N, C-alpha and C positions, 0 to 999 in steps of 0.2 A: 909782595904785591898780591899773590893769590890769597893770603890770609885776610887782607883787607876786603877783597871781593867776596870771600866766603862770609865774613861777618856782615857785610852789607846785604847779601842774599838772605841771611837768617833774619835780619831786621825786617826786610820786605815781607818775608813769610809771616813773622809775628804781627806786623801791621795788617796784613791781609786777613789773618785769623781774627784779630780783634775787630776789624771793620765788619767781617762776616757775622760775628756775634751781635754787633750793634745793630746792623741793618737787616738781620735775619736771613742772610744769604747762606748758601752752603759753602763750606770751606773744602776745596778739593785741590791740594797742592800737587798731586801727581797727575791730575788731568784725566783720571779714569772716567769711563762712561758710566753714567747713572741713569736711572729711569725717572728722574725728576721732571723732565719735559713732559712725560705722559701724565704724571700726577698733577701738574699745573694746568692741564687742559680742562675745559669745562666738561662736566659729565653729560653725556649725550644719550643715556639710556631712556629717559622720559620722552625725548623727541622721537627716538626710534620706535618706541611703543605706540606713540600717536600716529606715526607715519604708516606703519604696516598694520593692516586690519587684522583683527583676531580671526581665529579659525572659524568661528560661527559666522562672522561677516563674510568671509571668503566663500563659505558654503552657500550663503544667501545670494551672493553675486552670481554664482553659477546657475542657480535655478532661474528659469525664465520668469520674467516679472508677471506677465498675464498670459494665461493660456485659455483657450476657449474650446469647450466640448461641443462639437457639432456632429450629431448622429452618434456614430461609434468611435470617431477619431478625435484626437486632441490636437488642436492647432496652436502654434506659437505665433502670436500677432507680430512680434518683432521680425521673425523670419519671413512671414508673408509680406510685410512692408519692404524688406530687403529685396525679395524676389520681384516685387512689383517695380521697384526702382530700377532694377537691372533690366527688366523688360522695356521700360520707358527709354532707357539709354540705348538699348539695342535698336529700338524703333527709329531713333534719331541718328543711328550710325555711330554711336559713341561707345558701344560695348566692347568687351575684350575680344580679340580675334580668335578664330578657331585654331585648334592645334595645328601647327605647321604653316600658319599664315602670318606669323608675327614678324617683327623687325629682323630678327636673325635669319629667318627663313628667306625673307626677301633679299637680304644681303648675300646669302649663299647662292640664290638663283642668279643674281647679277654676276657673281664671280664665275659661275659655270658657263655663262654665255660668252 
């Protein structure tokens, strides 16, 4: 009985080997781990190069776009716009609270009472 099962197992292995040659699959009878799944993946190097900017582009991003020299001082227009927007929000009561007057401080004061 065991001899017949062994010959049948050998036949299955041979059939698997021949079919892997025909269809171009890998023949791995022991089931060891291989790196084929990595090699089958699409190469993503070009997409990564396009996604991340080059060093030169990163340095240009850090430099303020437009600065204006008024008198002896250099003013950053983007920063001036940001400060003006903050002032407008504060005038309407929408600005950030002062230190110690935020949500946590209010909750702590309620607990103390």
